[in-house]
N, C-alpha and C positions, 0 to 999 in steps of 0.2 A: 131827340133828333131822329129823323126818318132816313131810311136807306133801302137799297135793293140788294138782294142776294141772288146771283145767277149760279145754278148748279148744272154743270154739264157732265153727264154720266155715260160711260160705255161699259162694256163687260169687264174691263181690266183697269180702268182709270176713272177717277172722279176729280173734277176741277171745280173749285168754288171761288167766286169773285164777289166782293162786296163793293157796291157803288154808293156814293153819298147823294145828297140832294141835287147836285149839279151834274150827275152821271159821270163822275170821275172815279176811277178805281182807287180805293183806299186800302183794301186788304185782299189778298188772294192766297190760295193754297191748292195743292194737288196731292193725291195719294194714288199709288199704283200697287197692284198685286196681281200679276198674271197667273192664270190658270186656277184661281181660287175665288169663289164668290163670298164665302163666309169671312175670310180674312179681309177682303176688300171692304165689307160692311163695317168691320171693327176698326180698320185703319181710317176709313172716311169719317167715322164717328169721332175718333180722337182728333183728326184734323179739324173737323168742324167745331169741336169743343174749344180747341185752342184759338181758332179764329173768333169764336163767340166771346171769349174772354177779352181778346184784343178789341173787339167791337165795343164792349162796355167801357173799356178804358178810353176809347175815342169818343164816347158819348152817344153811340147809336144803340137805341134800345127798342125800336119798332122797325120792322122790315116787311117788304113784299118779297116773296120767294118765287123765282121763275125757274122751274126744273125742266131739263131737256135730256132725253136719252133713255135707253131701256135698262140700264144697269141697276143693281141692287143697292148701290151706295147712296143714291139720292134720298131714299126714305130715312136712312140712318143719319144723314146730314140734317134733315129737317127735325128729327127727334133730338139731335144734339143741340140744335138752336133752342128748342122749347125747354129742354132740360136745364139749360144754363140761364134761363130767365129772360130770354128775349121774346118780345111779343110779336107774333106773326099775324099780320093783318090780312094777307092774301097769299094763296098758293095757286100758281098758274102753271099748267103743264103744257109745254109747247112741243112735245114730241111729234115728229112727222109720222102720220099714219098712212101706210100704203093703201091705195084704192084700186084694187084689181091688178096693179102692176103691169109689167110688159108682157106681151104675148110670147108664148114659148115658140122656139124655132120648129118649123115643120120637119117631119122626117124626110130624109133624102130618098128619092125614088131611084133605085138602081135596076137597070134592065138585066135580066138574067139571060145568058146565051144558051 
């Protein structure tokens, strides 16, 4: 059975949602660890590993992965999926990339007396 995995990652939170063929949420999980990047990667690996075992029980063994966000936990989630025997067909990164951004404010001109 085919599925989709969406991974939303920030600097202190990783959320993982598993969708089935009809785009209905089947499984989900989140891990948080504020102020620490290494612990977040470890916690998100464990969370993704637990979700991967639940996916195999549901019969989902091939997935497309959609990753979004700048955090370090998304790569560990993908590694956990591959380590637990799930075939990844596609990895798509949808992180928004800034293109020059907004202009900075001009310096205020104050007349000296």
